C-alpha positions in Angstrom: 0.0 0.0 0.0 1.4 3.4 -1.0 1.5 6.5 1.3 -1.6 8.0 -0.3 -3.6 4.9 0.0 -2.5 4.4 3.6 -3.6 7.9 4.5 -7.1 7.5 3.2 -7.7 3.9 4.2 -10.3 3.5 7.1 -8.7 2.6 10.4 -10.0 -0.3 12.5 -9.9 1.0 16.1 -9.8 -2.6 17.4 -6.8 -3.6 15.3 -3.5 -4.1 17.0 -0.8 -1.5 16.3 2.1 -3.0 14.2 4.5 -2.7 17.2 2.1 -4.9 19.2 2.0 -7.8 16.7 4.4 -10.7 17.3 7.3 -10.7 14.8 7.4 -13.3 12.1 9.6 -16.4 12.6 13.0 -16.0 11.0 14.4 -18.7 8.8 18.0 -18.8 7.6 18.6 -20.4 4.2 22.0 -21.4 2.9 21.6 -21.8 -0.8 23.0 -20.7 -4.2 22.0 -17.6 -6.0 19.7 -18.4 -9.0 19.3 -15.5 -11.3 16.1 -16.9 -12.8 14.3 -16.6 -9.5 13.0 -20.1 -9.8 15.0 -21.9 -7.1 18.0 -21.3 -5.0 18.0 -18.3 -2.6 15.5 -16.4 -4.7 13.1 -19.2 -4.5 13.6 -19.6 -0.8 13.1 -15.9 -0.2 9.9 -15.9 -2.1 8.6 -19.0 -0.4 9.5 -18.1 3.1 8.0 -14.6 2.6 4.8 -16.2 1.1 4.5 -18.4 4.2 4.6 -15.4 6.5 8.1 -15.9 7.8 11.1 -13.7 7.4 14.0 -15.0 5.2 17.7 -14.6 6.2 19.5 -15.4 3.0 23.2 -16.7 2.9 24.7 -17.0 -0.5 26.8 -20.2 -0.9 27.4 -20.1 -4.7 26.5 -18.3 -7.8 24.8 -20.1 -10.7 24.9 -19.0 -14.3 21.7 -20.4 -15.7 18.5 -19.8 -17.6 15.1 -21.5 -17.0 16.3 -24.6 -19.0 19.8 -25.4 -17.7 22.8 -24.5 -15.6 25.8 -23.2 -17.7 28.3 -22.5 -15.0 28.7 -22.0 -11.2 31.1 -20.4 -8.8 31.2 -21.5 -5.1 31.7 -18.8 -2.5 34.7 -19.0 -0.2 33.8 -20.8 3.0 35.0 -18.0 5.2 32.7 -15.5 3.4 29.7 -17.9 3.9 30.6 -18.0 7.6 30.9 -14.2 7.9 27.5 -13.7 6.2 25.8 -16.1 8.6 27.6 -15.2 11.8 26.9 -11.4 11.3 23.2 -12.0 11.2 23.1 -14.7 13.9 24.8 -12.3 16.3 21.9 -9.9 15.8 18.7 -12.0 15.0 17.1 -14.9 16.7 16.3 -17.7 14.3 13.6 -20.3 14.5 14.4 -22.5 11.5 17.2 -23.6 9.0 16.9 -24.5 5.4 20.0 -26.0 3.8 20.1 -26.2 0.0 23.1 -26.3 -2.4 26.2 -25.2 -0.4 28.7 -24.9 -3.3 31.7 -27.0 -2.2 32.8 -29.6 0.3 34.7 -26.9 2.2 31.5 -24.9 2.5 29.6 -27.9 3.8 32.1 -28.2 6.7 31.8 -24.5 7.5 28.0 -24.5 7.4 27.8 -27.6 9.5 29.9 -26.0 12.2 27.5 -23.1 12.3 24.5 -25.5 12.6 26.1 -27.3 15.4 26.0 -24.2 17.6 22.1 -24.2 17.4 21.1 -27.9 18.0 17.6 -27.0 19.0 16.7 -25.2 15.8 14.9 -27.6 13.3 16.9 -28.2 10.2 15.4 -29.1 6.8 18.1 -30.3 4.5 17.4 -30.5 0.7 19.4 -32.7 -1.6 19.0 -31.3 -5.1 20.2 -33.1 -8.3 23.6 -31.4 -8.8 24.4 -32.0 -12.4 26.8 -29.1 -12.8 29.7 -30.5 -10.6 32.6 -32.6 -11.9 32.6 -36.2 -10.7 35.3 -35.8 -8.1 33.9 -32.5 -6.7 30.4 -34.1 -6.5 31.7 -37.1 -4.6 33.6 -34.9 -2.1 30.5 -32.7 -1.7 28.2 -35.6 -1.1 30.6 -37.3 1.3 30.9 -34.0 3.4 27.1 -33.5 3.3 26.5 -37.1 4.4 29.0 -36.9 7.3 28.5 -33.4 8.6 25.0 -32.1 7.7 22.9 -35.2 7.8 23.6 -35.9 11.5 22.1 -32.5 12.3 19.0 -32.8 10.1 15.6 -33.3 11.4 14.3 -33.9 7.9 16.2 -34.8 4.7 14.2 -34.1 1.4 15.0 -35.3 -2.1 13.5 -37.1 -5.0 13.5 -40.9 -4.8 16.4 -41.5 -7.2 18.6 -38.8 -5.7 18.0 -40.2 -2.1 18.6 -43.7 -3.3 21.9 -42.8 -4.9 22.9 -40.8 -1.8 21.8 -43.1 1.0 22.0 -46.5 -0.6 24.7 -46.3 -3.3 25.0 -50.1 -3.5 21.3 -50.7 -4.1 20.9 -53.4 -6.6 18.0 -51.8 -8.5 15.8 -54.9 -8.7 13.1 -52.9 -7.1 12.8 -49.3 -5.9 14.0 -48.7 -2.3 11.1 -48.1 0.0 10.7 -44.8 2.0 11.3 -46.8 5.2 14.6 -48.3 3.8 15.7 -44.8 2.9 14.7 -43.5 6.3 16.7 -46.3 8.0 19.8 -45.4 6.0 19.3 -41.7 6.8 18.9 -42.5 10.5 22.2 -44.4 10.5 23.7 -41.0 9.6 21.7 -39.2 12.2 18.7 -37.7 10.2 15.4 -38.3 12.0 13.1 -38.3 9.0 13.1 -38.4 5.2 10.6 -36.9 2.7 10.9 -39.0 -0.5 9.4 -37.1 -3.5 8.6 -38.3 -7.0 8.4 -42.0 -6.0 6.7 -44.1 -8.7 3.4 -45.6 -7.6 4.2 -49.3 -7.8 0.8 -50.9 -8.6 -2.6 -50.3 -10.1 -3.9 -48.8 -13.2 -2.5 -45.3 -12.4 1.0 -46.6 -11.9 2.3 -44.6 -14.8 0.2 -41.5 -14.0 1.1 -40.7 -10.4 4.2 -40.1 -8.3 4.1 -40.4 -4.5 5.6 -38.1 -1.9 6.2 -39.9 1.4 7.3 -38.8 4.8 9.0 -41.7 6.6 10.9 -42.6 9.7 12.9 -45.8 10.4 9.6 -47.3 11.7 7.8 -46.8 8.4 5.8 -44.3 6.3 4.1 -41.6 8.3 2.1 -39.8 5.6 2.0 -39.4 1.8 0.5 -37.3 -1.0 0.3 -38.4 -4.6 0.9 -35.9 -7.4 -0.1 -36.4 -11.0 2.6 -37.1 -13.5 2.3 -34.8 -16.6 4.5 -33.5 -19.4 5.3 -30.1 -17.9 8.8 -29.6 -16.3 9.3 -27.3 -13.4 12.3 -25.8 -11.7 12.4 -24.7 -8.1 9.8 -27.2 -6.9 12.2 -28.8 -4.4 13.4 -25.5 -3.0 9.8 -24.3 -2.7 8.8 -27.4 -0.8 11.7 -27.4 1.6 11.5 -23.7 2.3 7.8 -24.0 3.1 8.5 -26.8 5.5 11.2 -24.9 7.2 8.9 -21.9 7.6 6.1 -23.9 9.1 8.4 -25.7 11.5 9.9 -22.3 12.5 6.4 -21.1 13.4 5.8 -24.1 15.6 3.9 -26.7 13.4 4.6 -30.3 14.0 6.6 -32.0 11.3 3.9 -34.1 9.8 1.6 -31.1 9.7 4.3 -28.9 8.2 5.0 -31.5 5.5 1.3 -31.8 4.6 0.7 -28.0 4.4 3.9 -27.5 2.5 2.9 -30.1 -0.1 -0.5 -28.4 -0.5 1.3 -25.1 -0.9 3.6 -26.5 -3.5 0.7 -28.1 -5.3 -1.1 -24.7 -5.6 2.2 -23.0 -6.6 2.7 -25.4 -9.4 -0.9 -25.2 -10.4 -0.5 -21.5 -10.8 3.0 -21.8 -12.3 4.1 -19.8 -15.3 6.8 -19.9 -18.0 8.8 -16.6 -17.9 11.2 -17.7 -20.7 11.7 -20.5 -23.2 12.6 -23.2 -20.6 10.8 -24.7 -17.7 7.8 -23.6 -15.6 8.4 -21.6 -12.4 6.2 -22.1 -9.4 4.1 -19.0 -8.4 4.5 -18.8 -4.6 2.2 -15.8 -4.4 -0.8 -17.5 -6.1 -2.9 -16.6 -3.0 -2.2 -12.8 -3.4 -4.1 -12.6 -6.8 -7.8 -12.1 -6.4 -9.9 -14.9 -8.1 -11.9 -14.0 -11.2 -15.6 -13.4 -10.9 -17.8 -16.4 -11.7 -18.0 -16.8 -15.4 -15.3 -14.2 -16.0 -13.0 -15.0 -18.9 -9.2 -14.9 -18.5 -6.4 -16.6 -16.8 -7.5 -16.0 -13.2 -10.9 -17.5 -13.9 -9.9 -20.6 -15.7 -6.9 -21.5 -13.6 -4.3 -21.2 -16.4 -2.6 -18.1 -15.1 -0.6 -17.3 -12.0 -3.8 -16.5 -10.0 -5.9 -19.4 -11.2 -8.0 -21.0 -8.5 -5.8 -19.4 -5.9 -8.5 -17.9 -3.7 -7.6 -14.9 -1.6 -5.0 -14.2 1.0 -6.3 -16.4 3.8 -3.8 -16.1 6.7 -3.9 -18.1 9.9 -1.7 -16.6 12.6 1.4 -15.3 10.8 1.4 -17.9 8.1 -0.5 -18.4 4.9 -3.0 -21.1 5.1 -3.1 -22.5 1.5 -6.5 -23.3 0.0 -7.4 -26.9 -0.6 -5.5 -27.9 -3.8 -7.7 -28.1 -6.9 -5.9 -31.3 -8.1 -2.7 -33.2 -7.8 0.6 -32.0 -9.3 3.9 -33.7 -9.9 6.9 -32.9 -7.7 9.9 -32.4 -9.9 
């Protein structure tokens, strides 16, 4: 709202003054800079803000990419990552961590040391598919992540294939590893839970049409949400999901509730997704901010094909957005 609008807007005498409202939960994200705004820090900032929390963004690497592919990358020096984080942490109280791509094995060690100073803050760790690293660099990065970050993670998130390669590298492949088996392997490294995304549905007529997203512990599956498989490719879905979970956990939601709400939020973000360039579709994390079209009105907002389609209004519960009930399942990429 601009100054003119604010000066003429009617005042609610019962409304709390801004200084009386509780501050939003603060979530620190360690992630790469993505100039497309689809994923990385830009995606985390958009998601955390859309969820009603406050983002604290630490740059770990710079990607050179468009909406189709990554062309190059440059990791930040580990000392500079530490300086960014420590400067904020000495000033701001945080309630949640989100760890994305950290840039290098050295950076993984530096970030892990910071995390260890705050053992009571819930950590959501995301394992993206890192196709831009050389083989030796990738192996060193994953080894460091496995040894140093995983033991501190409340939740590890990744797609089924990435988690299988990471947690069970010797899996024979005769059948897909189950969420429980992945959770057992993660627990052996210290992570309490896994969220396995894009897991093929094994049986039934819809086996080729749906992918499952399962929250699991070493005791077994806790909850799940099936997304429809279709021929549209997204970027930034994993960062959106994990940043949303971190925000909800920071605000006090139980883990299974945070996962369910974050999956619903992701579903709506993908449903309202848009293609800003010639590559992949970008999730619209602010779908809820666009007013719905009037009944019978023509246009994107009315038919669900644009960023505001079927989004509903800005329905906030406490300090967080309460996403509307998803219109239909969507695939997690």
